[in-house]
N, C-alpha and C positions, 0 to 999 in steps of 0.2 A: 503494500500500499504506499503510495507516494504521499509526500508531505501536503500536496494540494488537495488530495482526496481526503486525508485525514482532517484537514481544516474545514473542508465542506461537510463532513460528518459531524464534527464538533459544533459547527455553526447551526446545522439543522436540529440538533438536539437541544441547543440553547433557545432556538427560535420556538420550538415545540414547548419547552418549558415555559417560557415568557410570555407566548401569545395564547396557550392552550391551557395548561396545567395550573399555573399560578392564578389565573383569573378564575378558574374553575373552583378552585379551593376557596378563594376570597368570596365569590358569588355564593357558594354554599354556606360559609361561615356567617356572611351578613344576612343571608335569607332566613337563618333560624330566628333571629329577632324581629323579622319583619313579617308582614301579612302574607308574603309569597311563598316562605318555607324554604328548606334547605335543598330538596330535590330540584324545583325549578330554577332556584338560584344557581345551582351547579350546572344545569342545562343551559341556562343564559350565559353563563361564564365560559363554558366550552364552546358554545356555538357562535357567539358574538364577541368573545374575548373581553377586554377592558370596557367596551360599550356595554356588554351585558352586566357588567358589575355596576356601571352607572345607572342602568335600568333598575336593578335591584334596590339601589339606594333611593329611588324615586317611591318606592312602596312604604306606606306608613308603618310605624311599630306596631306590634301585635296588641299592645295594651291599648291602643288608641282606636281599635275597630272591634266589631263583634258581628255575629250573624244575625240577620233578620229571622224572627221566629216563623214568619209566614212563607217567604221565598228562599231562604237560606243563602242570600247574597250578602257579601260583606259590606257593612255599613259603619260610619263613626259611631263611636260610643255615646256621644251626646246627641245622636239623631232623635227626633221626635217623631218624623215620618220617613218611612223607607224610600230612598230615591229611585228603587227599581219597581216595587209593586204599589206604591203611594198609600199604603196602609199605616195607620197610626201604630207606634211602637210603644209597648209597655215600659215603664220606668226600669232601668237596670238596677239591681240590688247594690246598695252601697257597700264597699269594701271597709272592713275596720282595721 
């Protein structure tokens, strides 16, 4: 194996790590604490790279959203009316 072939292989490995593996891990890690979850965060990171990580960062934190009891779509915790099914939402129990 010549030196130029070795450099090409090393460059390819570094490119794969920098563009695919690291953003996939970061997307998975950040997705755990957000409304998207770690699986879709990993998928966005591996498919879109750093752009996928930026997309994961656009999702709200898990504590800020809840599911509508009628249509099961994600809504803000403070919502009074569901933006998807337009039904009034019962008050969420207060955490102590």
